N, C-alpha and C positions, 0 to 999 in steps of 0.2 A: 923376234927380230934377229937374234944372233945365229939362229939356225939357217936362215935363208941363204947366206953366201955359201954355206957348205953344201946346200942342196943344188944350187944352180949348175956347178960343173958336172953333175951327174946327168944333166938333161942334154938332149940333142940341141943343136943350134936352133932348129925350128921350134922346139919346145921352150927354149929360153926366151925366144922372141914373143911367143904366145903368152908366157908367164909375165914378161915385162909389160906387154900391152894391157894385160888384165890388171896388174898392180897400178899402172898409171891411170887407168880408167876407173879404178875402184873408188867408190865414194863411201862416206859414212852413211848411216841409216837415213833414209828419206821418209818424210811424213806426208800422207795424203788424206783427204777426207774420205769418208765411206760413201759408197753409192747408196741410193735409197733402199735397194734390196738388201744390202749388207747391214744397213741400220736396223732393219727388222730382225734379222737373224742375231745381231749383237744384242738387241733388246730381249729376245727370247732366251738367249744364253744367260743373260743376267738374271732372268726369272728362274731359270732351271739350269744351272751350270752343268756342262758335260752331258746334256741330253743327246743320245745317239740318233735321234730321229732325223737329224740333218747331216748324218754321215752319208757319204756317197760311195758305196763299195762297187768295185767291178773287178773281174778276173780274166786272166788269159791262160788258156791251156797251151803249153808250148811242147811240141813233139819234135825231137831231133837232138843233136849234140849241142847243148847250150853252152855258150861262152859267158861265164858269169862275170868276168872282168869287163867284157864288152857291154853287158847289160847294165852293170853299175855305172860305167862311164857314160853310157847313153842317158841314163836317168839324171845324172849330175849335170849333163849339158842342157837338158830340158829345164832343170831348176835354174840354171844360170840364165837361160834364154827368157824365161817367163818370171817377171818380178813377183807376180801374185803367189807363186809357190815358195817365195822367200818372205812372205808377209805374215806378220802377227798383228794383234790389235790391242790397244790400250787407251785409257782415258788421258786426254790432254786438257787439263782444266775440267770443264763440264762436258766436253765432247769427245766421243770415241774417234780415233784416227787409225789409219793403216800405217804400219811401220815396216818398211822394206829394208831387209838386211842386205849388206853387201855380198854376203855369201851364206850358204846353208848346205850342210852335208846331210844327205838322206841315205841312211843305212838300209841294206837289204839283207836282213837275217835269213838264214836258210834253216828250214825244218826238214830233216831227213826222215822219211817214213819207209825207207827201203828195208829196214829190219822187221817191219810188220808183215804179217801174212798178206799175200797179194789181194785177197778178197776184202781185207779190212782197210786198205789204204785209201780208197775213195771216201769211205765214211769218215775216216780220220781226217782227211783233207777238208771235208765238208765241215766238220766240227771246228777245225782251226780257223777256216775262212769265216764262218759265222761268228765265232768269238771275236775275231779281229775286226769285223764290221761293226761290232757294238762297243768297242773300246772308245771312251770319250776323248775328245780333243780339248786341249787348253788353248783358248784363243789368244791368251796373253803370252804364254811361253812358246807355243808352237813346237815343232813344225806342224803344218796342217795338211801334210801329205805323208802317208805311211805305206810302206811296202813290206811284203814278206814273200819269200819263195819257198814253196813246198815241193820237195823232191819225191816223186812217186817211183821213179826208176832212173837209170843212168841217162835215159833219153826221153823222159817225160816229166815235166814240171808244171806247177800251177803258180802263176804270179798273182798274188792278192794285192790290190791297190785300194786304198781308202783315202778319200779327201773329205774335208769339211765343205759343205755346200756354200759357205761364205766365200770360198776361193774358186769355185767351179760350178759348172752345170753339165747337163747331158751332152751338149755340143762339145764341151771341153774334153770329155772322155775320148771322143773320136780324135780330137787334135793330139792328145797325149799319146794315143795308140799309134797314130800315123807317124808322129815324130820319133817315137821310140823305135819303130821298125826301121825308119830311114837312117837314124843315127847308128843303130846296131849293125845295119847292113854296110855302112861306111867305115865302121871301126876297123882299124888296122890296115885300111887300104892306102893310107898316105894321102888320100884326096880329101878336100874340104867337103862338108855336107852340102847337099843341094837345097837345104832349107833357106828360104828367103829371110832376110832380116826383118824384124818386126818394127813397123814405123812408130807405134806407140805402145805403151804399157797400160795395165789396168788402172793404175793410179791416175794416169792422164785422163782416162775415160771418166773416172769418178769425179775428178775436178771439173771437167767439162759439163758433166750432168748437173752438178750442183749449180753452176752458173746458168745453165739452160733452164732448169726448173725455176730459178729465181726470176726469169723474164716472163714475157707474155706469149711465148711461142705455143704453149699448150692450151690457151684459153678456149679456143673453139672445140678442141677435142674433149676437154674437161666438161664443157657445157653439153656436148653430145652424150657423154656417159651419165651426167646428172639427169638428163631427160630420159635416157634409155632405162635407167634403174630407179626412177622415181616410184615410190610406193611399193618397192620390192618387199617380198616376205622376209628375205634375209636368213631364213632357217628352214631346212628341209627335214621334216620329221619322218624319218624312215623307221619302220618297225624294227625293234632291236630285241636282243635276248636278255639284256640287262638295262637297268636304269642308268641314264647318262650321269656320270659323276660331276660334282661341282667344279672340278678342275680337269681340263682335258688331259688325257693320257696319250702316249704315243706307242704303246705296245701294238704290234701288228703282225699280220701274216699275209700270205698271198696264195692264190690258186691260179692255175692256167689251164686252158682248154683249147684244143685246136678247132679252127673253123674250116669246114670242108671247102676245097678249092672250087667245086661246082657252085656252092652257095655264094662265094665271093664273086665269081663271074656273073651270076645272075643279079646280084646286088649292084655290081658295077654298071651293068647294062640298064638297070632300073634308074640309077642316077643319071646316066647319059640322056635318057629320054626326058628328064626334067632339068637338064643342064646343071646337075649337081654332082659333086665329087663323091667318091666312096666314103670319105671322111664325113661328109654331110649326111649321107644315108645312115651310117653307123651311129652318128650323134642323134639323129632324129629318132631312131629306134631305141636308143638308150634313154631318151627323154620319155618315150612311151613306157619303158620299163619302170623308170622312177615314178611316173604318175600312177602306174598300176600298183606299186608297192605303197605309196604314200597317200594316194588320192589327191595330192596337191595339184593345182592347176598352174601355179606360178613356179616354174622350174628354172633355177639358176645353176649353171655348171661352169666351173673354172676350166679354162683351156690354156696350156702353156704355149707361148710363142718365143721364137729364138731371141728376139731383142737385139739382133745384130744387123741393123739396117744401114750400116756403113761398111765399105769394103775393108777398111782398116781393122775392123773387129773380127773378121771371119776366121783368122788364124790365131786368135788370142785366147789363151786359157783365162777363164774368169767367170764371175757370176753375172751373166747378162740376161738370162731368161726372164721374161715377163709373163704375167697372167692376165688374160682378158676374161670377161664374164659374159657368157652367152645365155640370154634370158628368152624363154619361150612360154607363151601362155597357151595351155591346152584346155580350151573351153569350146563349147558348141558342138562337141562330138564330130570333129572333122574326119574326112577320109585321110588315110596316111599320105596319099599322094599330095594332098593340099598342105598337110603339116610339113612335109618335106620342102615344099616351096617356101614356107615361112622360115624354116630353119636355114635354108639357103640364103634368103635375104638377110636374116639376122647375122649370119656368119660373114657374108661379104661386107656388110656395113661395119661390123665390129673390127674386121681386119683392116679396114680403112682408117681406123682410129686406135692403133696399137701403140702409139708413142707414149701414152700416159702410164707411168709406172703404177703398178697395182697399189703400192704403198701410198702414192700420192692420191690415188682414187679413193682409198679408204679414208684418208684425211679429209678429202673434200666432201664425201658422202656422210661422214661422221655417224655411222650406224650404231645402234646399241651394242655395247661391248660386254663380253663376258669371258671368263677364263674357261668356260665349259666347252666352247666350240669356236671354230674359225669365223671371222666376220664375213658377211656377204654371201659366201657359199661354203659348203662342206663336202662337196663332191667334185672330183676332177675327172676329166676325160682327155686322153691324148692319143695321137697316132704316132707310131714309131716305125721307121724303116731302118733296119739294121744293115749296114754296109758290109761288104766282104772285107775280111781281114787282110792287111798288107803282109807281105812276106818278110820274115825276120832272117834274111840270109837263107841258110839251109834249114832253118827251123820253121815248122808249120804252126801257125797260131790260130786258135779258135776261141770262141767265147766260153767263159766259165761263169755260170750264174751263181751269185752269192746272195743268200737271203739275209736281210739285215734284221728281220724280226721287229720292224718298226712301221708305223704309218703316220704320216703327217696330217692326214685328213680322215674323215669318217670312212670315206670310200673313194677309191681311184680305179678307173678302168683304163688299161692300156690296150690299144688295138695295134698289134705288132706284125710287121712283115719281116720274116727272117731272111738270111742270106740265100736260102734255098727256095725262095718264093712261096713259103708256107705262111699261113696267117694264124694268129693266136689271139685269144682274149685272155688278158690277165687282170684279175681283181686283187687289189691290195686293200686291206680293211683293218679297222681298229678292233682288236680282239677284246677290248674292254666292253664294247657294244655288241659285237656280232660273233656268233659261233661259226665253226667250219661248215656245218650243214646248211645254214641259212645262205651263206655265200655260194656254196656249191649249187644250191637250188637257184639262186639268182643267175648264175652263169648259164644254167640249163634253160631258164626262162628266157634269157636273152637270145639264146639260139632258137628257141621256139618262135619268138617274135620275128627273128630274122628270116626264118624259113617261111612263115606265114606271109610276110610282107613281100618276099621275093615271088611267091606264088600268086598273091592277090594284093597288089599295092593299093587297091581302092577299099580295102576293109576299113571300117570306121574305128575310131578310138575305143568305143565301148566294146566292139567285137574283139579287138585285140586284147583288151583287158580281160575279157571273159575267157580267153584261151589259157591264161595262167592263173586264174582264180578258181578255186573250188566253190561249190555251192556253200552259202553262208559266209563266215568270216575266215575260216581256216584256209591256209594257202598250202597247196601241195603241188608236186611235179607229177603230172599224169602222163605216163608213157603213151596212152591212147591219144591224148591231145597231140603229141608230137607226130604220131603216125597219121593223124588226120590232117595236121597242118602242113607238114613237109611233103608237098606233092612232087617228090623226086623219085628217081629210080632206086632200086635196092642198094646200089653201090654207095649211095650217100651214107647209109647207116653201116655199110661194111668198111667205111673209111676209118682213118685212125681216131675218129671221135669216139669209137667204141672203147678204145684203150683207156679213155678218161672216164668212162662210165661202165666199169665192169659189172656193177650190180644190176645194170639194166640190159646187158647184152643178151642174156638168155631169153628174157621176156620179149625183147624186140625181134630177135631172130625167130622165135616161136610164132610171134604174131604175123610176121611176113609169110610164114608158111600157111596161114589161114586165109584162103582166097576171099572168103566173105568179108573178113575184117579188112583185108588189103584193099578191097574195092570200096568199103564203106567210109574210109577216112576222107574220101573226096567230098563227103557231105559237108565237111567244114566249110568248103568254098561256097556253100549256099546257106550260110548262117541266117537264121530268121532275123529280120529287121524289127521284130516286135519287141526286142529288148530282152528276150529270154536268154538266160545263161546257157552256155554250151553244156550239154549233158555228157557224162562219160560214155565212151563207146560201149563199155560193158553193159550199160543200162539200155542202150539203143539197139544193140545187136540182136 
């Protein structure tokens, strides 16, 4: 208190007014209830404190002359603007509560790698970012936002940001980036930021949700989900490389593969002929893939939805994302075109009932619970469209991918469109269960199915399964199958997909030079309906 009067005369008149307004408006810590999604993460943190599986890392590569003071000031303004970034959690009696601090200072330590040889800086940055992503948060002590700046050169930096999922979601990362760019751009201009004031804060939303859930507003939607998921299997038994442990682990890894643009165009056109979106097509093919690996007919997949169905929530950082469960029964050996229609109807119906929080749904369904795997579903599927990065003044920003080394589910597939209109398939998987080779093969099998379906959408489920199964019970990825399935021009395999499959490149290119083989792969499109499995081309040639 005694230092404040000595500081004020050193401020400009405008700064003194801003400080006075802040001091007058400053409140003591505020308490709010937790949203249902936050309650689940609080409970999981009590079971396993400091689990990094729910750390949300993201990075920005910044090229240009960076103003570090402007960056720090901009981050601090975002923290003041969004109460959730000043929030910690504690027990109040028997119930956890959100504690919103009046202020919170977020430091941005700088790690300078310019003394390292140029060729080693990127790997050094990767190691630092990966380690940062795995440092646990303390939900009680906070803060739940952490930043670190890695200097590669005088005009190239990597900003590493990590938040705990209990205070953010994927949508929030976009808000944080846009506001950071806007505030950085305005720093030192003497003008006020163009950011609109926030009408509510996350604590207000959590309070409203608790009252809303207590009423009868969701009765019809809850009944819909009870009927839709009645008699569900609740567990998808995918072939694994190791026995599932009695308690779920969260160690994970990821792999990414590019999807050729031509294939995307063909799948999009296929969807339009059935009034289905590309998302629905990709999901339907994914369900065929899961069926072929597990032989299960009752396939349940979790799909994230934004959970921001009110305009007041669109610009608010916080944990709003909800999960819906899309259930499809793959029985009767349908043609893919018919399966796609079913997936379309299931998806449209589910999206008309997205207001029930997943946590509430689990409570109502009361499925058998185990510490070994997630309830209701263990596999996630999502579609992500990456926006173009805003300008940070004279600094050019781009995405910097940070691998967290964790996986909250057995398996997650992200279907990603990047800022350059390229499409990617990313698989994140639990490394306690699955090895790298099995997941690499799954991605390639996914591509095999996508190509076959784009060429022949009336192939039956059994015929599609035969494409990615070897004779007997062993499962292999057969290059010849791909050559027979993907009835596309040579440039499909000359695309960047080959960069992800270097071990297959020589075989594929050599096969394309063999005219007899090149012609015979069309035989796939006339698969015998007698139920015979597809024989390898080497045997039929």
